[in-house]
N, C-alpha and C positions, 0 to 999 in steps of 0.2 A: 481480602477477598473476604464480602461476608455473606455469611451462611445465611440462607431463608431456613423462617423454623415453618413447616407446614402439618398445621393439626389435622387429624383425617380417625375416621371411626374405624376398627379393626375388622368389624363385620361387614359393614356393608360402607365401604369407601368412597368417598365424595369424587364422581369421575372428574370434574373440572380440576381440582385439584391432583388425581393422578394425571390426568393428561399433562400438567405442568412439571412434573418430575418426570413421565417419560420424555417429554419433550426435551429435557434437562439430557438424561441421558444420551438420545440421538446425538448431541451435540456432543458428547465426549467431555461433558462432564460429570459431579460425582455426586452421588445424592446416598444419604444413608436412609435405612428403610427396616422395619421390621420383620421378623421372621418368626414362629414357632419356637426358635432354639433362643437366639439371641441376636444384634440388629445387626445386618451387613450394612457395607459401604461398597456401594455400587459403580458397578462402568460398562460401558459397554464390552462386550468380555471379546470382541472381535476386532476391535479399537485399538492396535498397540500404544498408541499414544495416551486411552485413555485407560488404557491396565497398568500404563507405567504412572501414571497421575494417581492412582491406589497410592504403591509403592512410595512415591515421594510425601503423598500426606500422613500415610501412620509412621513413615521411619522405617519400613519393611526389607528384610534383606530380600535382593532380588532373585536367589536362589528357592524361594519358599514358594512352592506353589498354592495357587488359586483356585478356587471353586468355581465352576459355572454353575447359575442357576437357569434354568427352563420353565416353561410353562405349561406342558403337557409332555408324556411318556414317550412319544412318537420323536420328538426333539431331541432327544439324546442320540437319532440315527444320525443327524447334521454333526456331531462333533466327535462321535467315536466312528470309527473303521470297522468293529468289530464288537456285536454285544451276545456273549455267551449263554449257555443254559443258566449258569446261575447267578449270572447279571438277571437275567429278563424272570428270574424265580424272585428276586429279592426287590424288585420293580414292582411285579405284580400284586407281592405282601403286603411293602411299605412306601410305596409314591403314593399319593402327595405322601413326606413327612419326614423326620430328619434320620434323611439317610442318604450320605455322598459315594457313589460307585466309583472307584478308579479302571477305567477301559484303553486302551488302545484309542491314540488321538488321530483324531483327520489331520491331513496339513493345514485347511484355514484354521485352525486354533493356535493363533501367537503362542510363541517360545516364553512370551514374556508372561502367558495364564500358568504353561506348564512349568517355568525354571527349568527349561530344555528338554526336559523328560520326554519319550515318547509317548506318554499316556497320558489325561485327562480326566478332572477331578467334577464331575456332574453330580448334581440334585434340582429335584422337583419338591420344593418346600411346601407345607401343609397350612399356609396363612393367605388369607384372602388379599390382603395389601402387597406381599409380595407377589403373587400368581397373578393380580391383575398390572402390576407395573409390569411384568417380563410381559405379558401380553401387549400392553399396548407402547411399548417399547419394542416391539418387533424383532429384540434381538438375546441371546444369550448375557445375562448378566452376572460378570466377575464380581464376585463378593466373600472379601475375607470380616473377620468381622470388625466392628466401626468404631474403635480403637487405636491410640497411640501403640504400636510394637511393641510387645513386650507386658501390658498392662493387664486387669481383669476386662475381661472384653463385658459388652456394655450390655444389657437389658432392659435400659429403659431410653426413652430420647436424652434426656439430662445426662445422662452419663457421657453420650455423642459430643454434646455439645464441651462438655467439661474437660475432652482430649483434644475435639478436633473443630473445634469453632473458628474460622478464620481461614481454614486449610481446605473446607469442602465446598460445595455450591449448595448444598439442600439437606434438612433433615425431616423424614416423614413422619410423624409422633402419632404411633399407632398404638401407645400405651405399653405397660409390660409385657416383655415377654413371656409364655407359660413354661416353657420346659427349663431356661437357664444355663444349660450347657450345650455346647455345639454338637453338631450333625455326627453321628458314628460315620467313620470313613471306613471304608470295606474293598478292598484291592481284588478287582476279579480278574486281573491276569496274570494270575498264579492257578498251580495246580488246584491248591484247594483254598479256598478265596480266605482272605488275611486281613483283621481289624488293623488297621491304621492309627487309628484313633477312635476307640470309644466313648458312646455320649449317647445322644436319647435314642436309640436302638438296640437293646440288652445283649451281650453274646449269647444268651438263652434262648431270644426270640429269633436270632438268626441261626442257631443251631435247629430250631424245630423247622424249619424251613428248608434247610441245607443239609442237617444231620453231622455235617462236619463244618469247624472254622475254627482258624486260626489264629492266636496273637502275636504280632511282629516283634523280634526282641528288642525294637529299637524304642519302644515305648518305655522302656527302662535304662536303655545304652543306648540314646540318638545317634544317628549314622551322619556322615559327613555330608550324603546327599537324600536331603529327606525325599520320600516319597509324598506325602501329605502335609498340609498346614498342621503346626503343631510337635513335627516329631524332632526338629534340630535343635529349636531356639528355645530360651532360658522363655514361658508365656505364662500370664493369669497375676503376675505378680505386685502385690501394693508395694509401693514404697519402703516401709519398715520390713525387715529382716522376717521371717516368719520361721519358725519350728514346728513343725511336725510328729506328732505322737501316736505312734501305732501298736494294737496289742490289745488285752483284755482290756475290758471297759473300767473296770473298776479300778486294775492295776495304773491304768493309762489317765484317770482322772485325779489319781493321786501325784504320779509323778509329777506330771502336767502342774499341778496348784505347789507343788516345792518347789518347782523354777520361777512362778507368778510370784511368791514369798520373796523368791530371793530377790527378780530382778526389781521387784516394788522395795527391797530393803535398801539397795544400792539407788534410790530413787530416781529411776527408768517409772518413765511411763508405758504401761505396759497396757495390752492388748489383748483378749483370748477370743478365739474363734470354737463355740463349744456346743453337746447338746445342753438342753433345759435344767437338767439332772445336775451335768458338771456344775452348770451359769450359780447352782445354788451354793454351791461350797468357795468358790471362788471372796477372796476380800471386797469390801463396797469399793475401794476406789480402781480398783480395773474397768480398763474400759472393755466391757465382755457383749461378746453379739450371737446370739444363739441361732444355732443351724433348725431348732426346732424340737418334736420329743423325739429322746433316743430311738435311734431305729427310722426312723419318717427318713428314709433317703432321699422322695421325692419331695418335698419340702425343703429337706436340706440341698439340695440339686438347684432348686429355685432361687434361693436368699443366697448361694454363694457368691455370687459374682458383687452383688450389690452388698454383701458383707465387707469383704474386702476392700472396697471402695470408701466405705464406710471410715474405716481406720487411716485412712488417707486423711481424710477432714478432720479427725483427731489428734492428727500429728502424733499418734505411738512411736516409741521407741524401737518397740519391739511384738511381735504377734506369735501366741502358743496356741495352737490348735489343735484336736482330738478328729483321729481320722474315725472312717466308718467300713464296714462290712464290706469284701469288694463282689456280692453278688449283685445280679443286678444292673440298676443305674448305681452302684454304689464305685463300682468298675472306673466308670466314665470321673466321678467324683474323686475319687481317690489321684486317678491321672494327672484332677488340675490341680488337687490340692500339691502334691510331689513335684508337679513342675512349678509352681506358686513360690513353694520353699525352696526350690533350687537343690533340691535332693539333702536338705536338711532335715534328716528325718531321725527320730530316737524310738527305738523297737524295744516294746518293755512286755518283757515276757516274766510271770511269777512274781512281778513287782522289782525285776531287775532290770535297770537300763543297760539293754545292747547297743546303743549307740546307733 
């Protein structure tokens, strides 16, 4: 299969190019497209065969649910049999935007989208290209991240090509994604709305609207039956093993530096994903990628997946990374780092490694 590469302006998408991509989707083809979070791999969400083609192209487990993307809020009622007061409040506050709501599904939604669950995940993206594509296609678009399953999500069209060239029909290049982390997923079928995946809308923002939200325990102990993308399987991982250091900034930096020096002493090619302050401490031969200034979580989130992919290109043997504070967007960033590490975490307290 030859993958078509279609370049488009994000804020003023060319109508002719958009019509080409929309026609491919209506024909049951796969089209990668930009959103404000990451690039998605789109298919007609009501076409069971097209949805199954997503799983095949990505190598994605079939019990891992997909998100249906819609063009306007009222489209949600065509996919969900009930939209309660909590869901409506979140729609009003955060749609369009990086928020996915899990709602009771209608029978028209294929099992291939939901992983056989009685719920469906729905999002209204805040990206002109994504919104116009859905409008022109005339169907909800099922779209997980446009990468090989388990790899870092793509925030550029080139990252999509690196993973999926020859496996999908087209890529819409609308430039880099702004947020850099996937949408927040909130289960609105529970008595208290529950965060299944932290993302571009923070817990604090949700609480300001609802007063109370819970965080699903599966974020640290994945369940056998995932209720949201990213809950069960290892995700976001570079090719080299990644070890994550968590704790007070100075002590964590010192512990990471010791590990880097030891690995370099063994003759290994070492990668480090750190803030600018820690980067100044590292030996020159370290393959160092910076999040940005210490404490700038927004910049770190936007750069995370590009950083992880850069280590693959430089063929490092091992990667050491420092964590960030878990307030605001930091909760989502740490969720991605922990999954990328396969929970190989070093907790540093008072300068002592607690494993």
